[in-house]
C-alpha positions as CSV (number, residue, x, y, z in Angstrom):
1,M,0.0,0.0,-0.3
2,A,1.1,3.5,-0.7
3,E,1.6,5.5,2.4
4,E,0.2,8.8,2.8
5,Q,2.1,11.7,2.7
6,T,1.3,15.0,4.8
7,I,2.5,18.3,4.2
8,P,4.0,20.2,7.2
9,K,2.2,23.7,8.0
10,Q,4.4,26.3,6.7
11,Q,5.9,27.9,9.4
12,P,5.1,32.1,9.6
13,I,8.5,34.0,8.3
14,M,8.7,37.1,11.3
15,P,6.8,35.3,14.4
16,K,4.1,37.8,16.1
17,R,5.4,40.0,18.3
18,D,2.7,41.8,20.6
19,K,1.6,45.2,19.8
20,L,1.0,46.2,23.7
21,R,4.4,46.0,24.9
22,P,7.5,48.1,23.4
23,D,10.6,46.4,22.5
24,V,13.7,47.2,25.0
25,N,14.5,50.0,21.7
26,E,11.5,51.3,21.7
27,I,11.8,52.4,25.2
28,A,15.2,53.3,24.7
29,F,14.2,55.8,22.1
30,R,11.6,56.8,24.1
31,T,13.6,57.7,27.2
32,V,16.5,59.9,24.9
33,Q,13.5,61.8,24.0
34,A,12.1,62.8,27.3
35,S,15.7,63.2,28.7
36,T,16.3,65.6,26.3
37,G,13.1,67.2,25.7
38,A,12.7,66.8,22.1
39,A,9.1,64.0,23.1
40,A,5.9,65.7,22.1
41,K,4.2,66.5,24.6
42,P,1.4,64.8,25.5
43,L,-2.1,66.7,26.0
44,P,-3.5,66.6,29.8
45,A,-6.7,64.3,30.1
46,G,-9.7,65.3,29.0
47,E,-8.2,68.4,26.6
48,Q,-9.0,68.1,22.6
49,A,-5.8,69.4,19.9
50,N,-9.0,71.1,18.4
51,P,-12.4,71.2,20.1
52,E,-14.0,72.8,16.7
53,A,-12.9,70.4,14.7
54,A,-13.9,67.5,16.7
55,E,-17.5,69.2,17.2
56,R,-17.7,69.3,13.6
57,G,-16.7,65.9,13.0
58,R,-19.1,64.6,15.6
59,K,-22.0,67.0,14.3
60,G,-21.4,64.7,11.0
61,G,-21.2,61.8,12.8
62,K,-24.5,62.1,14.0
63,R,-26.1,62.6,11.1
64,G,-24.5,60.7,8.4
65,G,-26.5,57.9,9.0
66,A,-29.5,58.7,8.6
67,V,-28.3,60.8,5.4
68,R,-27.3,57.9,3.8
69,K,-30.1,55.7,4.6
70,A,-32.4,58.2,3.0
71,R,-30.7,58.6,0.1
72,L,-29.9,54.7,-0.7
73,S,-32.6,52.6,-2.0
74,K,-34.3,49.6,-0.2
75,A,-32.5,47.2,-2.1
76,R,-29.0,48.7,-2.1
77,R,-29.3,48.5,1.8
78,R,-30.4,44.9,1.7
79,A,-27.2,44.2,-0.2
80,I,-25.0,46.3,1.4
81,A,-26.4,44.2,4.9
82,K,-25.6,40.7,3.1
83,K,-22.4,41.7,1.8
84,A,-21.7,42.7,5.4
85,A,-23.5,39.7,6.8
86,R,-20.9,37.5,4.5
87,A,-18.1,39.1,5.7
88,R,-18.7,38.4,9.1
89,W,-19.4,34.5,8.8
90,R,-16.3,34.5,6.4
91,G,-14.0,35.0,9.7
92,A,-16.1,31.9,11.6
93,E,-15.1,29.2,9.1
């Protein structure tokens, strides 16, 4: 009888890294930037870089969905929903 051959799984080229934890070089770079004063200073908590731009974006976001729904036909909305559902379920296979 012929033996059944198994194909070995291909190993990834580079191991996946944890994105939440910086490596030694990133820590060293940030330390040097902070000690020399070259690092960008973070904004205080609760403060925005441009409050006017944030308000415009919030206003557009609030009305954007309703306006888009009004402009699309029922058939087109249904097609978009079907495509989204297929994309969601594709990852579960």
